[in-house]
C-alpha positions as CSV (number, residue, x, y, z in Angstrom):
1,M,81.1,67.8,12.3
2,A,82.3,71.3,13.1
3,V,84.2,71.9,16.3
4,T,84.6,75.6,17.2
5,S,88.0,76.1,18.9
6,H,88.7,79.4,20.7
7,A,92.4,79.2,19.8
8,S,91.7,78.9,16.1
9,I,89.0,81.5,15.6
10,K,90.0,84.1,13.1
11,S,89.5,87.7,13.7
12,R,86.7,88.0,11.1
13,D,84.8,85.2,12.8
14,V,84.9,86.7,16.3
15,V,81.7,88.7,16.0
16,S,79.6,85.8,14.6
17,T,81.0,83.4,17.2
18,L,80.1,85.7,20.1
19,A,76.7,86.2,18.5
20,D,76.2,82.4,18.5
21,R,77.5,82.0,22.0
22,W,75.7,84.9,23.6
23,P,72.2,83.2,23.9
24,L,73.8,80.3,25.7
25,L,75.7,82.6,28.1
26,G,72.4,84.4,28.6
27,Q,70.6,81.1,29.4
28,R,73.2,80.3,32.0
29,R,72.9,83.7,33.6
30,W,69.1,83.4,33.7
31,L,69.4,79.9,35.2
32,V,71.7,81.1,38.0
33,A,69.4,84.1,38.6
34,Y,66.3,81.8,38.7
35,F,68.1,79.5,41.2
36,C,69.1,82.4,43.4
37,F,65.6,83.9,43.3
38,I,63.8,80.6,44.3
39,V,66.3,80.0,47.2
40,A,66.1,83.6,48.3
41,L,62.3,83.4,48.2
42,D,62.3,80.3,50.3
43,L,64.6,81.8,52.9
44,A,62.4,84.9,53.0
45,A,59.3,82.7,53.5
46,I,61.1,80.8,56.4
47,V,62.0,84.1,58.2
48,W,58.5,85.5,57.7
49,F,56.5,82.5,58.9
50,W,59.0,81.7,61.7
51,T,58.5,85.2,63.2
52,S,54.7,84.9,62.9
53,T,54.2,81.4,64.1
54,V,53.3,80.5,67.7
55,F,55.2,77.5,68.8
56,Q,53.2,74.6,70.2
57,W,54.5,71.3,71.4
58,K,51.7,69.4,69.7
59,D,52.7,70.7,66.3
60,A,56.4,69.9,67.0
61,L,55.5,66.4,68.0
62,T,53.4,65.9,64.8
63,F,56.2,67.3,62.7
64,G,58.8,65.0,64.4
65,A,56.5,61.9,63.9
66,L,56.0,62.7,60.2
67,M,59.7,63.3,59.6
68,G,60.5,60.1,61.5
69,C,58.2,58.2,59.0
70,G,60.0,59.9,56.1
71,A,63.4,58.9,57.6
72,V,62.2,55.3,57.8
73,C,61.3,55.4,54.1
74,I,64.7,56.9,53.3
75,E,66.4,54.2,55.3
76,A,64.5,51.5,53.5
77,T,65.6,53.1,50.2
78,R,69.2,53.1,51.4
79,R,69.0,49.4,52.4
80,L,67.7,48.5,48.9
81,G,70.2,50.8,47.2
82,M,69.4,53.6,44.8
83,P,71.7,53.9,41.8
84,A,72.0,57.1,39.8
85,G,69.0,57.7,37.5
86,V,66.5,56.3,40.0
87,S,65.0,59.5,41.3
88,R,61.3,59.1,42.2
89,D,60.1,58.4,45.7
90,L,57.0,58.7,47.8
91,L,58.2,61.3,50.3
92,S,55.2,63.5,49.4
93,A,53.2,61.1,51.6
94,W,54.9,62.9,54.5
95,W,55.4,66.4,53.1
96,L,51.7,66.9,52.4
97,P,50.4,66.1,55.9
98,V,52.9,68.6,57.2
99,A,51.5,71.2,54.9
100,L,47.9,70.4,55.7
101,L,48.0,69.8,59.4
102,L,50.7,72.2,60.6
103,P,51.5,76.0,60.2
104,P,53.2,76.9,56.9
105,V,56.7,77.2,58.5
106,Y,56.8,73.5,59.1
107,A,56.1,72.9,55.4
108,L,59.2,75.0,54.6
109,F,61.4,73.0,57.0
110,A,60.2,69.5,56.1
111,P,62.0,69.2,52.7
112,I,65.2,70.5,54.2
113,V,65.2,67.7,56.8
114,L,64.5,64.9,54.4
115,Q,66.8,66.3,51.6
116,V,69.7,66.3,54.2
117,L,68.9,62.7,55.0
118,L,68.8,61.8,51.4
119,Q,72.2,63.4,50.8
120,L,73.8,61.7,53.8
121,R,72.2,58.3,53.9
122,V,71.2,57.5,50.3
123,R,73.3,59.2,47.6
124,A,75.4,62.3,47.7
125,T,74.7,64.5,44.7
126,M,75.5,68.1,43.7
127,L,74.7,70.2,46.7
128,Y,73.0,72.9,44.6
129,R,70.5,70.4,43.4
130,R,69.5,69.5,46.9
131,V,69.3,73.1,47.8
132,F,67.1,74.0,44.9
133,S,64.9,70.9,45.4
134,S,64.4,71.8,49.1
135,A,63.5,75.4,48.1
136,A,61.0,74.4,45.4
137,I,59.3,71.7,47.5
138,G,59.2,74.1,50.5
139,L,57.6,76.9,48.5
140,A,55.1,74.5,47.0
141,G,54.3,73.1,50.5
142,C,54.0,76.5,52.0
143,T,51.6,77.6,49.3
144,A,49.5,74.5,49.8
145,S,49.5,75.1,53.5
146,V,48.4,78.7,53.2
147,T,45.7,77.7,50.8
148,F,44.3,75.0,53.1
149,H,44.5,77.1,56.3
150,G,42.8,80.0,54.5
151,F,39.7,77.9,54.0
152,V,39.8,75.5,56.9
153,E,40.0,77.2,60.3
154,H,41.0,74.0,62.3
155,P,43.1,71.6,60.2
156,W,42.2,68.7,62.4
157,E,38.7,68.9,61.0
158,L,40.0,66.5,58.4
159,S,39.6,63.7,61.0
160,R,35.8,64.2,61.0
161,G,35.6,62.9,57.5
162,S,33.3,65.8,56.3
163,G,33.3,66.6,52.6
164,P,34.4,70.2,52.4
165,P,37.7,69.9,54.3
166,I,38.7,66.8,52.3
167,L,37.9,68.5,49.0
168,I,40.0,71.6,50.1
169,A,42.8,69.2,51.1
170,V,42.7,67.6,47.7
171,A,42.8,71.0,46.0
172,S,45.7,72.1,48.1
173,A,47.6,68.9,47.3
174,V,47.0,69.5,43.6
175,I,48.4,73.0,44.1
176,F,51.4,71.5,45.8
177,S,52.1,69.1,43.0
178,L,51.6,71.6,40.2
179,L,53.7,74.3,41.8
180,N,56.5,71.9,42.7
181,I,56.6,70.4,39.2
182,G,56.4,73.8,37.6
183,L,59.3,75.3,39.5
184,I,61.6,72.4,38.7
185,A,60.4,72.2,35.1
186,I,61.3,75.8,34.5
187,A,64.8,75.2,35.8
188,A,65.1,72.0,33.6
189,H,64.0,73.9,30.5
190,M,66.4,76.7,31.2
191,A,69.2,74.2,31.5
192,N,68.2,72.5,28.2
193,P,66.1,74.9,26.0
194,D,66.1,72.4,23.1
195,A,64.1,69.9,25.2
196,A,60.3,69.8,24.7
197,W,58.2,70.9,27.6
198,R,56.5,67.5,27.7
199,E,59.9,66.0,28.6
200,V,60.3,68.2,31.7
201,L,56.7,68.3,32.8
202,W,54.7,65.1,32.6
203,D,54.4,61.8,30.9
204,R,51.8,59.1,31.6
205,E,53.9,57.3,34.2
206,S,54.9,60.4,36.2
207,M,51.3,61.8,36.2
208,L,50.0,58.4,37.6
209,L,52.7,58.5,40.2
210,D,51.8,62.1,41.2
211,I,48.2,61.1,41.6
212,V,49.2,58.2,43.8
213,E,51.4,60.5,45.9
214,L,48.5,63.0,46.2
215,C,46.1,60.3,47.4
216,L,48.7,58.9,49.9
217,G,49.4,62.4,51.3
218,V,45.7,63.1,51.9
219,T,45.1,59.7,53.4
220,V,48.0,60.0,55.8
221,S,46.8,63.5,56.7
222,I,43.3,62.1,57.6
223,A,44.8,59.2,59.6
224,C,47.2,61.6,61.4
225,G,44.3,63.9,62.2
226,I,42.3,61.1,63.8
227,N,45.2,59.9,66.0
228,L,48.9,60.4,65.7
229,G,49.5,56.8,66.6
230,L,47.8,55.7,63.3
231,L,51.0,56.7,61.6
232,I,52.3,53.3,62.7
233,F,49.7,51.6,60.4
234,T,50.2,54.0,57.5
235,L,54.0,53.5,57.4
236,P,54.1,49.9,56.2
237,P,52.0,50.4,53.1
238,V,54.0,53.5,52.1
239,V,57.3,51.6,52.5
240,L,55.9,48.7,50.5
241,L,54.8,51.1,47.7
242,Q,58.2,52.7,47.9
243,R,59.9,49.3,47.4
244,S,57.6,48.5,44.4
245,L,58.4,51.9,42.9
246,L,62.1,51.4,43.3
247,H,61.9,47.9,41.8
248,A,60.1,49.3,38.7
249,Q,62.7,52.1,38.4
250,L,65.5,49.6,38.6
251,Q,63.9,47.5,35.9
252,A,63.6,50.6,33.7
253,A,67.2,51.5,34.5
254,A,68.3,48.1,33.3
255,R,66.7,48.8,29.9
256,T,68.3,52.2,29.4
257,D,71.7,53.5,28.4
258,A,73.3,55.2,31.5
259,K,74.7,58.1,29.5
260,T,71.8,59.1,27.3
261,G,68.7,57.7,29.0
262,L,67.7,56.1,25.7
263,L,67.1,52.4,25.4
264,N,70.2,50.3,25.4
265,A,71.1,48.1,22.4
266,A,69.5,44.9,23.8
267,A,66.3,46.6,24.9
268,W,66.0,48.4,21.6
269,Q,66.3,45.2,19.6
270,R,63.6,43.5,21.7
271,E,61.3,46.5,21.2
272,A,62.1,46.7,17.5
273,D,61.4,42.9,17.0
274,T,58.0,43.4,18.7
275,E,57.1,46.4,16.4
276,I,58.3,44.6,13.3
277,G,56.2,41.6,14.2
278,R,53.2,43.8,14.7
279,A,53.8,45.6,11.4
280,R,54.2,42.3,9.5
281,S,50.9,41.0,10.9
282,T,48.9,44.2,10.2
283,G,50.6,45.1,6.9
284,D,51.5,48.6,8.2
285,S,54.5,50.5,7.0
286,L,57.6,50.9,9.1
287,A,61.0,52.5,8.8
288,L,64.4,52.1,10.5
289,L,67.0,54.8,10.9
290,I,70.7,54.3,11.9
291,I,72.2,57.6,12.9
292,D,75.9,58.2,13.4
293,I,77.6,61.3,14.7
294,D,80.2,62.5,12.2
295,H,83.8,62.6,13.3
296,F,82.9,62.0,16.9
297,K,86.4,60.8,17.6
298,R,87.7,64.3,16.9
299,V,85.5,65.7,19.7
300,N,86.9,63.2,22.2
301,D,90.5,63.9,21.0
302,A,90.1,67.7,21.0
303,H,88.0,68.2,24.2
304,G,88.1,64.9,26.1
305,H,85.6,62.2,26.8
306,L,83.5,64.2,29.2
307,V,82.7,66.7,26.5
308,G,82.0,63.7,24.2
309,D,79.5,62.5,26.7
310,Q,77.8,65.9,26.8
311,V,77.5,65.7,23.0
312,L,75.9,62.2,23.2
313,V,73.4,63.5,25.8
314,G,72.6,66.6,23.7
315,V,72.0,64.4,20.6
316,A,69.9,62.0,22.6
317,S,67.8,64.8,24.0
318,M,67.2,66.3,20.5
319,L,66.1,62.9,19.2
320,R,63.6,62.5,22.0
321,S,62.2,66.0,21.5
322,Q,61.7,65.5,17.7
323,L,60.3,62.0,17.7
324,R,56.9,60.7,18.6
325,E,56.2,59.0,21.9
326,Y,55.7,55.6,20.4
327,D,58.8,55.7,18.2
328,V,61.5,53.3,19.4
329,V,64.8,55.2,19.9
330,G,68.0,53.7,21.4
331,R,71.7,54.1,21.6
332,F,73.1,51.3,19.4
333,G,76.7,51.6,20.4
334,G,79.4,54.3,20.7
335,E,78.2,57.3,18.8
336,E,75.5,55.4,16.9
337,F,71.7,55.6,17.5
338,A,68.9,53.5,16.1
339,V,65.3,54.7,15.5
340,L,62.3,52.7,14.5
341,L,59.4,54.6,13.0
342,P,56.1,52.6,13.1
343,G,53.7,53.6,10.4
344,A,56.3,55.6,8.5
345,D,56.5,55.3,4.7
346,T,59.4,56.5,2.5
347,D,58.5,60.1,2.4
348,E,57.8,60.4,6.1
349,A,61.0,58.5,7.0
350,R,63.1,60.8,4.8
351,R,61.3,63.9,6.3
352,V,61.9,62.8,9.9
353,A,65.6,62.0,9.1
354,E,66.1,65.3,7.5
355,R,64.5,67.2,10.4
356,L,66.8,65.4,12.8
357,R,69.8,66.2,10.7
358,V,69.0,69.9,10.5
359,R,68.1,70.3,14.2
360,I,71.3,68.5,15.4
361,A,73.4,70.5,13.0
362,R,72.0,73.7,14.6
363,M,72.6,72.4,18.1
364,A,75.6,73.8,20.1
365,I,77.1,72.3,23.2
366,P,78.7,75.0,25.5
367,V,82.1,73.8,26.8
368,E,84.0,76.4,28.9
369,D,84.9,79.2,26.4
370,T,83.9,77.4,23.2
371,L,81.0,75.7,21.5
372,V,80.9,72.2,20.0
373,R,78.8,71.5,17.0
374,V,78.2,68.2,15.3
375,T,76.5,66.8,12.3
376,I,75.0,63.4,11.7
377,S,74.8,60.9,8.9
378,T,71.7,58.7,8.6
379,G,70.9,55.5,6.8
380,V,67.2,54.7,6.2
381,A,65.6,51.3,5.5
382,L,61.9,50.6,4.7
383,M,60.1,47.4,5.7
384,G,58.8,45.6,2.7
385,V,61.3,47.4,0.4
386,H,64.6,46.6,2.0
387,G,63.7,43.6,4.1
388,D,61.0,42.0,6.3
389,D,62.8,41.4,9.5
390,L,65.2,43.3,11.8
391,I,68.4,41.7,10.4
392,D,67.5,42.8,6.8
393,L,66.5,46.3,7.9
394,L,69.7,46.8,9.9
395,A,71.8,45.6,7.0
396,A,70.0,47.9,4.6
397,A,70.2,50.9,6.9
398,D,73.9,50.2,7.7
399,L,74.6,50.1,4.0
400,A,72.9,53.4,3.4
401,L,74.8,54.9,6.4
402,Y,78.1,53.9,4.8
403,R,76.9,55.5,1.5
404,A,76.1,58.7,3.4
405,K,79.6,58.9,4.8
406,E,81.2,58.2,1.4
407,L,79.2,61.1,-0.1
408,G,80.6,63.5,2.4
409,R,78.6,62.9,5.6
410,D,75.9,65.2,7.1
411,R,73.3,63.7,4.8
412,V,70.5,61.1,4.7
413,C,70.7,58.1,2.3
414,I,68.2,55.3,1.4
415,P,69.5,52.2,-0.4
416,A,68.2,51.9,-3.9
417,V,68.2,48.1,-3.9
418,Q,67.6,45.4,-1.4
419,P,70.9,44.3,0.2
420,P,71.8,40.6,0.6
421,R,70.4,38.9,3.7
422,A,73.4,39.1,6.0
423,L,74.0,40.6,9.4
424,P,77.1,42.9,9.5
425,N,79.9,41.8,11.7
426,D,79.7,45.1,13.6
427,P,76.6,47.3,13.3
428,S,78.7,50.4,14.3
429,T,80.6,52.4,11.8
430,P,84.2,53.6,12.1
């Protein structure tokens, strides 16, 4: 591991250090500029549509009713509790009807109202995140509203059930979803350029949830268009779905490590046992990697545990971005990670391990006026070569990891012979 310290940089290294740091400083500037641009654009849209909208009591009543339903969902979330890391909700079921049925200015105000309630009633988070989320959702809702109103003269035509208005409503909802996700994904990628775009855009679960939100939003819009009182009947199903979604997220949170978002040790071992059993029955190859951050204690001693946590998050993000979706990756304890590679033979396992080693060595964690760089040592074990069950594979990979450290660290090792069948007293390394 190499830790760059501002106090210890020699004069001949200043130019190269600034050259390494400059892209990261530029990324921060671009991120701040992007944040300010989106917020300023949202404020400009609010002023523009506010001055050009004719106030009507019917619109205000509909807006209040939809925000009231959103407040009930938020209160239900608060009653159940929402720990950090549980972030998805079904508030689009109320944002979309505002965008489809009311003038665009209401779509700009709706996320502000509900984000304030989330901040006050559910969980206080960084204010700038709430501000940016409100701006991104507001711009997406405003765009969807302008699109829908541009093709449908009277929004309440949705209540007639005719095909064209419903299709336009669905198209507008898709625009809302794509634009909202796109705006937030750009910010997420600017904050962590090493992360793959698939991590900040969609996976299978998030796409399914977005489709459910889209359908809910259009359905609530149609019901609201028929009669505002029908919101009373749409509210219980949405709250029930919200509870189910929260329960699923809580289950997922119980399986993941709070700092890195990877599987925790217990969940990883369950997943690994399942994959090993499948490979044993089908005769497929399989590899196991144990990855340890070299001299991690020095990072904590030199910069503090908060910086150490940032290093763990950075390494975890790099692992996710470089591995396949079905590879099983988890935090095994401390600064140690475990990766199961289904279908991988010796050559592929070594190639994957080397790629991870090189990518992590090139990674830099910005900390105030310095950069923190780390390296990793990796032990590799192959099913059928070093063992046929998880205990044997862990013992072999752990032995190879010790060998990598003895040879100078920042390297990948594979044991030459099968180790004795014994589980180490502590799977982590000093």
